[in-house]
C-alpha positions as CSV (number, residue, x, y, z in Angstrom):
1,M,-0.1,0.0,0.5
2,G,0.9,3.7,-0.6
3,S,2.7,5.5,2.3
4,L,2.8,8.8,3.1
5,Y,6.4,8.3,5.0
6,S,9.0,10.4,3.8
7,E,12.0,9.9,3.2
8,H,14.0,12.8,4.0
9,R,15.4,12.3,7.3
10,T,15.0,14.8,9.5
11,W,15.8,15.5,13.4
12,L,12.3,14.2,14.9
13,H,12.9,10.4,12.7
14,A,15.4,10.1,15.3
15,V,13.0,10.7,17.8
16,P,11.7,7.1,18.9
17,A,7.9,6.8,17.8
18,G,6.8,6.0,21.3
19,W,7.8,9.3,22.8
20,K,6.7,10.4,19.6
21,L,3.1,8.6,19.8
22,G,2.4,10.0,23.6
23,L,3.9,13.6,23.6
24,L,0.9,13.3,20.6
25,V,-1.3,12.4,22.9
26,V,-0.2,14.6,25.5
27,L,-0.1,17.8,23.2
28,S,-3.2,17.0,21.6
29,T,-5.1,16.7,25.0
30,G,-3.8,19.7,25.7
31,I,-4.4,22.0,23.3
32,F,-8.7,20.5,23.6
33,W,-8.2,21.8,27.0
34,I,-7.1,25.2,26.3
35,Q,-9.8,27.5,26.2
36,S,-8.4,31.3,25.4
37,P,-8.1,32.3,21.7
38,G,-5.2,33.6,22.2
39,A,-3.6,31.0,24.1
40,L,-5.0,28.3,21.5
41,G,-3.7,30.6,18.7
42,L,0.0,30.7,20.0
43,A,-0.3,27.0,20.3
44,S,-1.3,25.9,17.2
45,A,1.9,28.3,15.8
46,L,4.1,26.6,17.7
47,C,2.9,23.3,15.9
48,L,3.3,24.6,12.7
49,C,6.6,26.1,13.6
50,L,7.2,21.6,14.2
51,Y,5.6,21.0,10.9
52,L,7.8,23.1,8.6
53,S,11.0,22.5,11.1
54,L,10.7,19.1,9.1
55,G,11.4,21.1,5.6
56,K,11.9,18.4,2.5
57,A,9.4,16.1,4.5
58,M,7.0,17.8,4.8
59,A,6.2,17.7,0.8
60,Q,4.6,14.8,1.7
61,G,2.0,15.9,3.3
62,Q,0.5,18.5,0.6
63,R,-2.3,16.6,-0.2
64,L,-3.3,16.3,3.8
65,L,-2.6,20.0,4.5
66,R,-5.3,20.5,1.2
67,A,-8.3,18.4,3.6
68,L,-7.5,20.0,6.5
69,L,-7.7,23.3,4.4
70,I,-11.1,22.7,3.2
71,A,-12.4,21.3,6.6
72,A,-11.1,24.7,8.7
73,T,-12.6,26.8,5.6
74,L,-16.0,24.6,6.3
75,V,-16.3,24.6,10.3
76,L,-15.6,28.7,9.7
77,V,-18.6,29.3,7.8
78,F,-20.8,26.9,9.5
79,H,-20.3,28.5,13.2
80,A,-20.0,32.4,11.1
81,T,-23.7,31.1,9.2
82,L,-24.6,30.2,13.6
83,G,-23.4,33.6,14.7
84,Q,-20.6,32.4,16.1
85,P,-17.8,33.1,15.2
86,M,-15.0,32.9,18.2
87,V,-16.7,28.9,18.6
88,G,-15.4,28.5,15.1
89,V,-12.1,30.2,15.4
90,V,-12.2,28.4,18.4
91,S,-12.7,24.3,16.3
92,V,-9.7,25.7,13.9
93,L,-7.2,26.8,16.1
94,R,-7.4,23.3,17.9
95,M,-8.7,21.3,14.4
96,A,-5.5,23.0,13.2
97,G,-2.5,22.0,16.1
98,A,-4.6,18.8,16.7
99,S,-3.5,17.6,13.2
100,L,-0.8,19.4,12.2
101,L,1.2,17.4,14.9
102,S,-0.7,13.9,13.1
103,I,1.0,15.0,10.1
104,A,4.0,15.5,12.2
105,L,3.9,11.8,13.5
106,T,2.6,10.3,9.8
107,L,5.8,11.5,7.6
108,T,8.6,10.8,10.4
109,T,7.0,7.2,11.1
110,R,7.2,4.2,9.9
111,S,3.6,2.2,9.7
112,G,5.6,-0.5,12.0
113,E,7.2,1.1,14.7
114,L,4.3,2.3,15.4
115,Q,2.7,-1.3,14.8
116,N,5.8,-2.3,17.3
117,V,4.8,0.4,19.6
118,L,0.3,-0.5,21.1
119,E,1.5,-3.8,20.7
120,R,3.8,-2.9,23.5
121,L,1.0,-0.5,25.5
122,L,-2.1,-3.5,24.6
123,T,0.1,-6.2,26.2
124,P,-1.4,-6.1,29.3
125,L,-4.7,-6.5,28.1
126,Q,-3.6,-10.5,27.7
127,R,-4.6,-11.3,30.7
128,F,-8.1,-10.9,29.4
129,G,-7.8,-12.7,26.6
130,I,-7.2,-9.8,24.7
131,R,-4.8,-11.0,21.3
132,A,-2.8,-7.9,21.8
133,D,-0.9,-8.6,18.0
134,R,-3.9,-8.2,16.4
135,F,-5.9,-5.9,18.0
136,A,-2.3,-3.3,17.7
137,L,-2.0,-5.0,13.6
138,Q,-5.6,-4.3,13.0
139,L,-5.0,-0.3,14.5
140,A,-2.0,-0.3,12.4
141,L,-3.7,-1.2,9.4
142,M,-6.7,1.4,9.4
143,L,-3.5,4.3,10.1
144,R,-1.8,2.5,7.3
145,F,-5.4,2.8,5.0
146,V,-6.3,6.3,5.9
147,E,-2.0,7.0,4.7
148,H,-3.5,4.7,1.6
149,F,-6.5,6.6,0.8
150,F,-3.9,10.1,-0.1
151,A,-1.4,8.0,-1.7
152,V,-4.4,6.8,-3.9
153,W,-5.8,10.5,-4.1
154,K,-2.7,11.6,-5.0
155,R,-1.5,10.4,-7.4
156,L,-4.8,9.5,-9.3
157,D,-4.9,13.8,-9.5
158,D,-1.6,13.8,-10.9
159,S,-2.4,11.4,-13.3
160,H,-5.7,13.7,-14.3
161,R,-3.7,16.8,-14.3
162,L,-1.8,15.3,-16.6
163,R,-4.1,14.5,-19.0
164,T,-6.3,17.5,-18.9
165,G,-4.8,20.2,-17.1
166,K,-7.0,20.4,-14.2
167,G,-7.4,18.4,-10.9
168,G,-9.7,15.5,-10.3
169,G,-11.8,16.7,-8.1
170,L,-15.7,14.9,-8.1
171,R,-14.3,12.6,-11.0
172,L,-11.9,10.6,-8.7
173,L,-14.2,9.3,-6.4
174,A,-15.6,6.3,-8.1
175,P,-12.0,5.4,-9.3
176,L,-10.5,6.1,-6.1
177,T,-13.5,3.6,-4.5
178,I,-12.6,1.0,-6.3
179,Q,-8.8,0.9,-5.7
180,M,-9.2,0.9,-2.1
181,L,-11.5,-1.4,-2.5
182,Q,-9.0,-4.1,-4.4
183,T,-6.2,-2.8,-2.4
184,A,-9.0,-4.0,1.3
185,R,-9.0,-7.4,-0.9
186,R,-5.9,-8.0,-1.1
187,V,-4.9,-7.1,2.2
188,A,-7.0,-9.6,3.6
189,D,-6.5,-12.4,1.3
190,T,-2.6,-11.7,2.6
191,L,-3.7,-11.6,6.0
192,D,-5.9,-14.9,5.7
193,V,-2.2,-16.9,4.0
194,R,0.0,-15.1,7.2
195,L,-2.6,-16.4,9.8
196,G,-2.7,-20.0,9.0
197,E,-6.7,-19.8,7.5
198,P,-7.2,-20.4,4.0
199,P,-9.4,-17.3,1.8
200,N,-12.8,-17.7,1.8
201,S,-12.5,-19.6,5.3
202,K,-15.3,-17.8,6.5
203,T,-18.0,-18.3,4.4
204,R,-18.1,-22.3,4.2
């Protein structure tokens, strides 16, 4: 599957995945606890500075940034329509700060590293009969499919732009859906084989 992980080495690549994931949780939670618009603006500016410090690695996250910009615009318009512009500003600042931290984590951390961290964190659940490795694999796959979605979207949009000179927009939904379903099927068959379960065994 396609990945948004950047091969351009940055200072954040050298930070262990566990530390990055822990800081993401703590900082994102802190952002949502802040109530003051001024303090939120400062926190979001710091998140932006952290993201900008990644340099060339940022190129991989352009599609995510465009999606974030669209979402922020819709939130602002929605709250402005309701006569609550300041609520919209606060919501956008929180969303932007947390999203920039998440994108930075995605660009600088391999999915396998995240899966190993999740397995270690979920190990205590084994005493309750929960397979920590399977649970961690499911979470890692969810993250990978989010990455793959944007990677495929970018590839389709680039191809459409080369042919027509314009972005694909909603025209890409059908081929994007088909490719994602095909990928999900291939991954499912691969997991069936690797986990010792023959394909379609559940339908017999």
